[in-house]
N, C-alpha and C positions, 0 to 999 in steps of 0.2 A: 528313463524316460520312451527311450524308441518302444523295447517291452511292454510299454503302457500305451503307445500307439498303436499297437502290431496288437496289445490285445481288442482294444476298440475300436478300431473298423475291422480285426473277425467279428466281434458282439452286436456290431452295425449290422455287416452286411447282411447275417443269420439273421436279426429282424426284417430287414430291409427280404428279403428273400421269401419269407413265411407275409411276409405282412401285403407283397405282393400280388401273393394270390391270392384270386376269389375261394371266397367262400364254402364251396364243393371242392376247393382244392385241395383248401385246411382240410377238411374231414376227410377229408380219403386221406389224407397220410397220416390224421391222429387213428384213423380207425373206428371212431365212435363218440363224439359232438351231433349233434345234430347239423341237417344243415343249417342252420340259419348259426354258424358256430356263431356268437357273443365275444369282446376287446378279452374278458380274463382269458379265455377260450385257447387265443388267441397267441396272445400271452405263454397261456401253456404249451404250443406248439414253440414258439420260441425258444423256451427256457430246453424246451427236447430237442433242441437243432439243436443247440449249443453243448448239456446240458442232461446228455441222453442215462447215462448214469445214475445218474441219482435223482428225478423226475419220477413221478410216480401221478398215473392217467387212474379214473374212476375205472377203469377194463386192465388196471395192469392185478398183474398176479399182488398182494402183501397190501394194496391201497383202503382197502376197509379195516383191518385190521391199524392203519394207520393212524389212518381218520377219527378208529376209537380208543386210545392212548391216552385219551385227554381220564384224567380223575375222576369225576364228576360228569353227570351225563349233559345236567346244565349247560354246557359248551363245550359237547360233540356238535361237526358243521361238517357239511360235507361238499368240500372244496371242494374246485377244477380242476385244481392236482396241487401236489407236495411237494414237494422240494427240498431236499437232503444235506446238505452242501455238507463236503468234508473238507475244508482248509478252510479260513481266512479269503482268501483266493477267490475260492467258489462264488463264496458266501457276499463278495464284493460285488466276482460276476447278476447276479439272481438284483439287489437293490438296487442295482447298473440298473438289467433291462426293465423289472418294475417304474424301476422313475421315466425311464422313457417310451413306455405303453399308457400311464397314468394307472396302471389297476392297482385293484384296492386287494393289501393282502396282511395278511393276520402271522404274527411270529410265535413257536415253542418255544420255552427249553425242557419244561415238565413237563406243565399242561396242568397244577395244576390249582389253577385258578379257578372257580368256580362257575365264574361272572359268566354268564355271554358274549359268545366273541372273542373273550380276554383271548385266548390261544385258539383260534380257529376261523374259519369266517364258510360263506355260501355266496358264490361267488364271487368268488376270489380264487385268490392263494396264498397256500396255510406255506413258510418258510420254517423247516421243521430242525432246530441245530443238533438233533440226538446223535450224527456223526461228530462235532466240534470235543468229541469224549474224552480229551488227551486227559492225565491227571499223571505229574510230574514236580518227583518227589527232590526239591536239590539239598544234602541235608549239610554242607560247608553253612549255607542263610538261614536253615531251619526257612525256606519258604514255597510254596505249593503254584502248580499254576497251570489251572483250571479254563477245561472246554466248557465252554456258557450251556452244551451243553445233555453238560450230565446232570444226575440224579447224587447227593448230598450222601448216597450208600458207598453208592466208588469212591467218593471226598476222604471218607472215613472208615474206612476201612482201606485202603492205602495206605492213611498214618496211619492208623493204627497198630501195624508191623511197626516206628520208630514207639511208639507209644506220643503223642501224637495227635491234635485238631485244627480246625480252626473254628466259630462256630459262626455252622450256616441255619440249613435248616431246622427246628423238630421232629417232621416227620421224616424218611427215609428216602421217598419214592418224588417229594422238593428235584423241579428242578435247578436247579443256580441261580442262572439266567434276571428267571421273574422276581426268586428272591434277594437276588441283592437291586436291582431294579429299586424293587416294594421299601426297600433302607431298608433290611437286609432282615433276618430276626431281630429277637431277647436280647436287651442284655445276658452274659451268665457271669458275670462280675458289675456289682456295683463302682468298683477302682476302674474300671475304662469301659469306655458305651460301646456297641461294635458300632458305634458307627463312628468314632472312631478309627477313621485309616489314617498310620504311619507310612509318614512318606517316603520310602527304596531309593526313589532315580535317582538321588544324589548319587549313591553307592555305586549307580550303574559299573560293570565289570567290563559286561558282555551280555549275546545275545540271545539265547537258542534258539532254533526251527524248529516248529513242532510241527500238526493238522491246524490246531486251532492258529497257526499264525504268528507271528515274530515275539516270542516270550522275553521277558526279563529276567536274570540273575542278578542278585545278592554280592557283593561282595563279601573272602571274612570279614572286612573289618566292623560288618554290624555284628555283635554280641545276640545270643539266646536270649538275654540274661535279661534287656533293657525290655524283650517283650514282656515274656517272664514281672518282670521288677513294677511292672504297668497293669501287672494284675490279670496278664493269660491271656486277654484273651484280644485277639490274633482275631484281624479285618482283614480289607481286600487295597492291600499295595497299588496295587495298579490297576488301567481298565486297559481295554482295548476295544474301540469302538469303530463299527463301520457306520458310513452320516451318511443322508438322505441322497450325495451327490455320490455313493460304492468309494470312499475313500475309506482310510483302516488311522484308525489315529490312536494312541495313548492318550493316557487322560489322565492326570496325579495331583498334587499339594502344588509340582513346581510346574508342567506341562498341559495348557490345556486345563489349567484349573480352575475355571469356572464351569467348564463340561463336567470335569471330577464333582465336585461343591454338585453343578445341576441331577449330576444320576444317582445321587444319594438320597432318591425318594423322589425321584422326579419319574419314574415309569417310561416311557416306552416313546415317550419322547421325542427324544431327539438325535433316539440311534439305534445299531443291536448291537445286544455284548457279546464280543468271540471269544475276550480272556482273559479272567482273572489274575489276583496273585494273591496269597494270603499268605501274610506271619501265620509263621505254629505256635502251638504251646501247647504247652497239660490243659486240663480240667480231672475237677474227680467232682463229682457227682454221686445222692445218698435218692432217694426216692421213699415214700410209705405211701400204704393206701391205708383208707379207713371205709365205714361206712360213712351210709348218708345223714346217721342220725350225729354224723358230729360233728356235720358241717354246722352249726351255729358255731362249735368254740374250735375251727380252723379263719371261719370267718374275723373270732375277734381276735386267735395268736395271729395274723396278718398285722391287722391294724397294730399289733403291741409292736410286730415286732421294725414296722416303719418306722414306730412310735419311739426307737430308741433314742434319746441322747447324743450316742458315741455311735455310727451307723459301721461296723465294720469292713468295712471294704473288700475283702476275701469275699465274700458272702451273696446269696442273692435265694428268691425260691420262686415258685411259680405254681401256683396253683391252679390243680382243673374236676374237676366238679359235672358228675352227668347225673343231673335227680331223675332223670326218667329212666335211666337202667341198675334197680339196684346190686350190681355179680360188678362191676369196675365202681360206684360211688365215687370217691372222692379220691386224691392224686394228687401228693403236695411232692417237688420237686426241690430240695437243695443243694445249694452249690457248695463250696466250696476252695479257694486253692491252695490251698492247704492242706499237707497226709496229717488228719484230725477226724479222724471220724465220727463222734458226739463233740464239736465246735459245739459254745456255748450263746452263740448267737442266736440257734434255732432251739432255745430254750421252748421258747414258746410252743412253740411244740411236740417235743420230749409226754410231754406230761396226757399226751390227749389216745382216750384207746383207739390202738387200728386192726388190721386182719392180717397186711401181708409188710414185717415185716425189710427192708434189701439197704437199712446204715451201713451198709461198708464203703473202698471207696474204687468206683467203679467209672468206667472207660464212655465216654459221650456213646462209640455207637453201642458198648455192653447197654447203657440206657436207654439210650431208645432202639434196638434196636426189638428190646422188650417191654415195646408201651404200646399199650391198650388203643387202639382206636377202632369206632364203631366201622367195621364193613357195606355198607348201603353204597345206592348209588348214584346221587346225588346230593346236592350242598349248600347253603352259605349259607354266611358267616353277618354277620351286625358289628364294629369293632368304636369305640366309645373309646372315654378319658375321663383321671375324675381325676381331685388330691385326698390320700387316703384321708378312711374317716369312720369309726367300727362303726356310725349309727347305717349311714349307707351300705357297709359290706352288709349287716346285717336286715338292712331291709330287701338288695338283693340278692338274697339267701331268698327271705322269706318273696320278693315275686317270681324269681326261677325256680320254686319249690309248691308254686299256688297250683292247684290243680285247673283252676280260671284260669289264670296263663299258658298253663300245661296246652290244655283240652284242645286249641286249633294243629299242634302237633300231633298231640295226640288221637289225635281218630281220624289222619296219613295214614298210607301205610307201615307200617312197620318208622311211625316216627320218631323221631330220637331229638332231646338238646345237649349241649358239652358250651359250658359256663369257665372261662379262665380270665385270671385273672394273674398278670406281673409284673409287680413293681419297676418301677426307675427310680434306679436314687439322683437326688438334684444332681451330686462329684456325676454318675455318665450323662447326668443328659449337656454340661456345663462339660467334659470331655470330648463331644460330640463334635458340640462347638467346635470348640481350639483346635480343636486338632489335625491336621490333616486337610485342612483346609473347610472343613466345617461342613457341614449340610445343609437340606431342601428344607428342617421339614419345620421350621420357628417354632422346637419345642424348648415351652413357659421356661425358668431357672429357679425349677422350683419339684421339688420330690414327687410322684407320678405313676397314678397306674393304668395302664391297659390293661383294656377290657374285649374279650369276644365272645360271642355269641355266637352259635356253632349250630347248626341245626341239618337234618339231615331224613330225608325218606326213602321211595322205593320205588317208585314211578316219575314216571311224567307231567301225572292227572293233579303230582301237588306239590310245585315248582310255585305257582303264582298262590295257597296258600300258604303253600311251608314260608314263601319269603317274605308272605303278610305279617308276620305271627312272629317271625324273626325278625321286624323292623318293630310293630308293636309293642313286642314288650320294649326293646331297647327303649324305644321316647320314654315308654313307664320306666324306665331306668333313669334314662334323663331327666326326667323333671321331678325324683326321686333327690339327684345329685343340686339343683337347681342351680341362679347364678355361681352362688359360692361355691359349689364344689367341681363344678363338673365345667371342665378345659376345649380349646375348643381342636387340639390336634388329635386326627383320624391316620391311624398303622394300616398304609395300603393292603400290607397281607396280608391282614386283614377283614378286610371292609368288603361290605356291598357294593353291587353294581350302580344303582342308583344314590354314592353317600356323595357329599361329596369334601373328595378329599383332597386333591392340591390346592382347593379356596381355605383349609381348610389351618393351614404353614403359615395359612397368614400374609397382606398384601404387598408390605414389603417383598415376600419375599417368592409372591406369586409374578411381581413385576421383574423382580430381578431373571426366574426362569423364565417368563420370558427374551428376556434379551439375550441368552443363552439361545435359543430357538434361533432368533435372529441373524447370530452369527451363525448356526452349525445346520441351523435347518432353513434355509434363508425361501425354500419353496414351501416348507412347513409340509412336504411330502408324509413324515408319523402327522402330521394336524391332520392329513385329506386323506390320506391312500390307508392307513390303519386303526381303524374306527375304537376298533373294540379298547379296551380298558381305561383306565383315570385321566381324559386326556385334559388337557390346559389347556385348552379354547383359544 
């Protein structure tokens, strides 16, 4: 307690020193702002006084490169300063100061969301979590504690040495923190949902101090076979979060369970994720590349696969099509959690002619390292969800291949389109709802398909027409589905900035999310001072 009081006293003293100076004195101290420094610039000077080694101003070496680190140019901005905390304590300091000064800010884990303002900000402070990058594997419990500023490539690479992995991003340079708060990645197995969080806290034996804060370590009573027996789809067992008042809390199915529930899909409305812990397992993956001419057969095979009378709980697939890229064509990823090279469950796909055959037991890292992503500087997405239906898939294939629909993107410099379909089984939905305290997503209790449309182009001039083209195509697909097949849920990590993601969880879940917000962020810091992301309202 005395340490906390001393810390608060020093923090407020620094705020008082800079806040009591007139604007000209503040400028002379910083050496770069205009003579009428604005509130967010004064807050940056406060941060520089308290955390000088991790605060970067527009005139600092490296600032330009840091401000441009967002994956898509559509999300880049010029913050008044960038602060890069190196541990949870520094992150708490930053949040407390920004709360005291009432200054707008953004939080960036990996910066992979293309939405404007999602992970950067003009006229505000950018909190970059990139130095919260510990990855600590505990072989006794087969768990890994990950700093929220990591990108998945570092996590997968470390676990690859142990022949293990976790369910994370499908693209290696996606950040850990943002992906988790968006409800994580899609399922690798129908036997256990990625949103199924096995509570590990009752087995806590000790805690290990890392740069990211206090990380839980499980005792040896936890059996790795327990996770593998559930399909091997590991997930975050616990989350460490900095709240709007600057306190660091742990959230899991036992402690702060309501916050734990809300964080699984609630986005940046409740706090800043500092350090999650995952259960690890093994995965076996394969993929095949197909020419665009085989898209009708692939969509029909997907419908047949999903219509199986008794779905194989060890299997899942994802189909990605690149209708404007004849080199990539279509990519089918097959996941199977048993050591079988050609599982019978994938028989509908085996008979389709392919261009590249990679059906072999592969690691997750190997698969993702060889994933081909169009390398363009600006992107936008559009998400939707449907009941599985072969006729709808045929309509999607026709609409996403139609020159009329693709022409608005084709007119953009290097404009292109990606179409992804991810099946989600009923058992996966129910697992996510029942285990580990459930999640906030409000998924209907039935098999479904999550669709993402991804547009990309070269220049800022394409941002508005590209966004409209993707949205128009999404609207046409929704019309084709109609009320019989369309489902309300929108996957946050695949949604565009103007889609109503939180509302898609349903009124009951939205009401519960607001209750959690009132309990953990009563001042609505993350609602009022963090403008980016999908807001609860």
